[in-house]
C-alpha positions as CSV (number, residue, x, y, z in Angstrom):
1,N,27.9,-8.0,77.3
2,K,26.1,-11.3,79.3
3,I,24.9,-12.5,76.3
4,I,22.6,-16.1,76.1
5,P,22.4,-17.6,73.3
6,I,19.4,-19.5,72.5
7,I,19.7,-22.6,69.5
8,I,16.9,-23.3,67.1
9,T,17.1,-26.5,65.3
10,Q,15.3,-25.9,61.9
11,I,13.1,-28.2,59.4
12,E,12.2,-28.6,55.7
13,Y,9.4,-29.1,54.4
14,N,9.7,-33.2,54.6
15,G,11.0,-33.3,58.0
16,L,14.5,-34.3,58.5
17,A,14.9,-36.3,55.5
18,E,17.3,-34.6,54.0
19,K,20.9,-36.1,56.1
20,K,22.7,-32.7,55.9
21,L,20.3,-31.2,57.7
22,F,19.7,-33.6,60.0
23,L,23.7,-33.7,60.5
24,V,23.9,-30.4,61.2
25,N,21.0,-29.9,63.8
26,E,22.3,-32.9,65.7
27,K,25.2,-30.7,65.8
28,L,23.8,-28.0,67.0
29,K,22.6,-29.9,70.0
30,E,25.2,-31.4,70.9
31,I,27.4,-27.4,70.6
32,A,23.9,-27.1,73.2
33,K,24.6,-29.2,75.5
34,K,28.2,-29.0,75.9
35,N,28.5,-25.0,76.6
36,N,24.7,-25.4,78.4
37,F,23.0,-23.3,76.1
38,Y,19.6,-23.2,75.5
39,I,18.4,-24.2,72.5
40,I,14.8,-25.0,70.9
41,K,14.6,-28.3,69.1
42,L,12.3,-27.6,66.7
43,D,12.9,-30.5,64.2
44,E,11.4,-32.6,67.6
45,I,8.5,-31.0,68.0
46,A,7.3,-29.4,65.0
47,I,4.4,-31.1,63.2
48,M,3.9,-29.3,59.7
49,E,1.2,-29.3,57.7
50,E,0.7,-29.6,53.8
51,G,0.8,-25.5,53.0
52,D,3.1,-24.8,55.1
53,F,6.2,-24.1,53.0
54,Y,6.4,-22.4,49.2
55,D,9.3,-25.0,48.4
56,T,11.7,-27.3,50.2
57,V,12.7,-24.4,53.2
58,H,10.8,-21.5,52.8
59,T,7.6,-21.0,55.5
60,T,4.0,-19.4,54.0
61,P,2.9,-17.0,56.6
62,Q,0.0,-20.3,57.5
63,G,4.0,-22.2,58.4
64,S,5.6,-19.2,59.5
65,E,2.6,-19.0,62.0
66,R,2.9,-22.5,63.2
67,I,6.5,-22.1,64.2
68,A,6.2,-19.1,66.2
69,N,3.4,-20.9,68.1
70,I,6.1,-24.0,68.7
71,I,8.7,-21.3,69.9
72,Y,7.3,-18.5,71.4
73,P,6.0,-20.5,74.1
74,Q,9.5,-22.1,74.6
75,L,11.4,-18.7,74.3
76,I,9.2,-17.4,77.4
77,K,10.3,-19.9,79.5
78,I,13.7,-19.2,79.0
79,L,13.4,-15.9,78.9
80,K,12.0,-15.9,82.6
81,K,14.4,-18.2,83.6
82,T,17.2,-15.6,82.9
83,I,15.4,-13.0,84.1
84,K,15.3,-14.4,87.6
85,N,19.1,-14.5,87.6
């Protein structure tokens, strides 16, 4: 079906202070590299602010918009590459 996975790492309100989330993200990066999958490393590029999260993991509308503004340009680049191929 010519499916092209796009992996997006995750963040929490305190970045990657949670060791389990850090390890999950590292494993996702390994999988992406090993399988030549596209990956958006949100954990490396997102700078969240106070008020972006309701609790430790759920984003407010402001936080969701901030993440969308980070992810969207990268998705466009990936989609343009895949359309050319």
